N, C-alpha and C positions, 0 to 999 in steps of 0.2 A: 641403227646401231647406237647412235648417241643417246636416244631415249632409253634404250635397254641398259646402257652403261649408267645413265643417271639414276634409273630406278634401282640398279644393283648397289650403287654407292649409298643411296638413301636407305636401302634395306640393311646394308652393313652398319650404317650409323645408328639406325633404330635398334638393331640387335645389340650393338655395343652399349647404347644407352640403357637398354633393358638389363643387360648383364651387370652394368654398373649399379643400377637400382637394386638388383638382387644382392649384389655384394654388400651394398650399404645396409640393406635390411638384415642380412645374415650376420654382419659384424657386430650388431647390437648384443647378441647373445653369444657368450663364449663359455666353454666348459673344459678345463684341463685339471679339474680337482683331483683326478686319480694320480697325478704326478706328485702330489704333496701330502705331507703328514700334518694333521691339524690337532690331534688329541693332545691336550696339555700345552699347546703353543700359546703364545701371547698375541692378542689381537687388539689393535687400536683403530679408532674410527676417525676419519678426516672428512669433515663437511666443507666443501668448497663454498665460498661466499655466494649465497643465493641471490637471484635477481629480486627486484622490488615486486610485490604482489600485484597482479593484474586484477582489475575490477571491471568485469563485463556485465554491467547492469543495463539492459536494453529496455526500450519501451515501444509499444505498438503505435504505428502511425495511421490515423484515420484520413481517408481521402473520399470526399463526396462531390457530386456533380454541381448542385445548385450553388448560387452565390451565397445564400444564407447559410446553407449547410457547410460550405467551404470555410466561411468565416468561423463558424462554430468548431469546425475541425481544427483550424489553426489554433484557436484558443485551447482546445483540448490537448493538442499536441504539445503546446508550450507548457501546459500544466504537467503533462507526463514527463517532459524533458526536465523540468525543474524538480519534480519528485525523484527522478532517477539520479540527477546530479546530487541532490541532498543525501540520498541513501548511499551513493558512492563515497562521498566525503565522510559520512558517519562511519561507514565500514572501514575506510582507510585509517581513520583515527583509532578505531577499535583494534584493527589488526596490528597497529604499531605497539599495542600493549601486550600482544601475545606472540611468543616465540614459536610459531608453528614449525619452521624448519628445525629448531632445536628439539622439539617434541618428536618429530619424525626421525631425527638422528638417533636419539636415545633409544627409541623403540626398535628401530632397525638394527642398531648395534647389539642390543640385547638378544633379539631373535636370531641374528646370524651367528653370534658367538655361541648361543645355545645349540644351534644346529651343528656347528663345527666342533663343539666340545673344547673350545678355547677359553683362555682366561682373559678377561677384559682389562686393558691397561689404558691410561689416559694419555701417556706421552708416546709420541711416535718413535722416539729413539729407543724405547724399551720394548717395542713390538717385534715379533717375528713376521707378522702379516699386517697389512693395512686394508681396512674397508673404506674405500673412497666413495663418498656420496656427492653427486652433482644434481642439484635441483635445476632442471632446465627451464621450467615454467611452473607457476603456481598462482592461485588467487581465487576469488569468489566469482561465481557466475550465476546469472539469472537471465534467461532469454527474453523475458518480459516481466512487467510488474506482477503478473499473476502466475509466473512460472516458478518452479521450485528453485530455491537457493542451494547451491552446492559448492563444495570445496574441490577445486581442480588442481591436480599436481602431476607433473611428468618428471620422473626421477631415473637417473642412471646410476647404478651401483656396481662397483668394480672391486675385485679382491686380488691382491698381488703381494708377493714377498717383499718385506721392507728393504731387503738388500739385493734388489734385482729389478730389472725392467720388464720381465715377462708378466703376462696377464694370466691369472689362474682361473678367474670366473668373472662374468659380467652379465647383468640383466637390466633391461629397461622396463619400467612399470609406469602406466598411466592410470590414475584413479580419479573418479568423479563421485564424491561422497555427498549425498543429499543431507541437508540439515533436518533435524527433528524438532518438533515444538518444545519438548521437555528440555532441550539444551538451553533454550532461552527463557525458561520459566513460563512458557505460554500454555494455556489450557487447550481446550478443544478448538480446532480450526477446521475449516472446510477441507475435506480430503486429507486431513492430517498432514498438510503440506505447508512448509514455511516458505513464504514468498517475500519479495522485496517490499510489497505493500504492507504485509504483516509487520515487517521490521521497521517501517517508516517512523513510527512514533516511539521507538525504543531508545533508551539512553545508551551512551557510549559504553558505560560499565556493563550493562546487560548484554550488549553485543559482544564485548570482549569475553565475558564469561561463556557465552554460547559458542564463540569461535574457538575457545580453548577446548571445549568439549568436542567440537567438530574436528579440530586438529588431532585430538587424541584418538578419536574413532578412525580417522584417515590413517594415522600412524599405525594403528593396529591392523588395519586392512593391508597396508603395504608390508608390514612385518610378516603377516601370514603368507602373503605371496612370496616373499623372499625366502622364508624358512621352508615353504613347500618346494620351491625350485631347488634350493640347496639339497634338501633331503632326496629329491628325485634324481638330481645330478650325481649324488654320491652313492645312493643305494638302489636306484630304480624304482619302479612303481610297486 
């Protein structure tokens, strides 16, 4: 009986945990747009202070059995680590020159206002509704020196009346946008793929220009998702 009771308790706890996870997943998307009138209303955008960009530039580790090959592997791994560290610092400096969150805010604001039929205003106190943008994480990723470089961003967007606490609409979006050679002024590369190795010898200015293009493309991808979700939520498929 004790064992049966213990398993019953465990089962209840597991069911409760599963229900909690489902509730958390479900709470990310909210749609009460049918309760509000947006045509001709004034909309402001509020971008919460974003976190520092993350730079996940990894490198492959070689492991060999023999003493000679192991020594060569250590030297190779050190060279790869140094290369990855150099690229990370170069990218960090370049990203400091580009306001990627600001680009995403402007494009998202434009797209959502267009979908809702609202007038864009810059001051929150002048708005009837507020579009709140929270960038939960963002940065540059490359799984290895020969893997594609991409811009990663996870964004939570909420819409609510400026004079109220209720939530009208919310959507979470995650985007991983790969870089293109033309963004960095690069000609033909193998597989038409921009890698950390390809960017190793570039200047900070070239990287900044490329990241601005990549940020703009990412912003357009996010705005397309937001506008599509708003249109679907209001008018159906």
